[in-house]
C-alpha angles and dihedrals in degrees: 000000000000089000092054089048091053096042096046096074088042089053092047091049094049091047090054091048097052112107121236115245110269125231102224095187091057094044089051092049091050090049091047092049090047089051092048093051090049090048090055093048091051090047090050090046090051096050093047086050093052092046093050093050093043093051098071090046094049088050089051093050091047089053092049090049090052092048089051092048090047091051093045093053089043089055092046093055090058144293114312119248096280119183 
């Protein structure tokens, strides 16, 4: 009887500590979904970073093209005031 009284709390403790059977398929699907979401986030961040870096260069290129076009039309009107 004493043995049963002493073993009862131990058995309860062991029962509480036993892990539940894992569903490997569900765990794999969850991890796959999380990895795919993270990959999409990284892709979006990369695209935004490239766009942010390209915008000033595109603006500078447009400015240079406008200057070239302005100089070309100015030369077509006649020679510049050369001294």
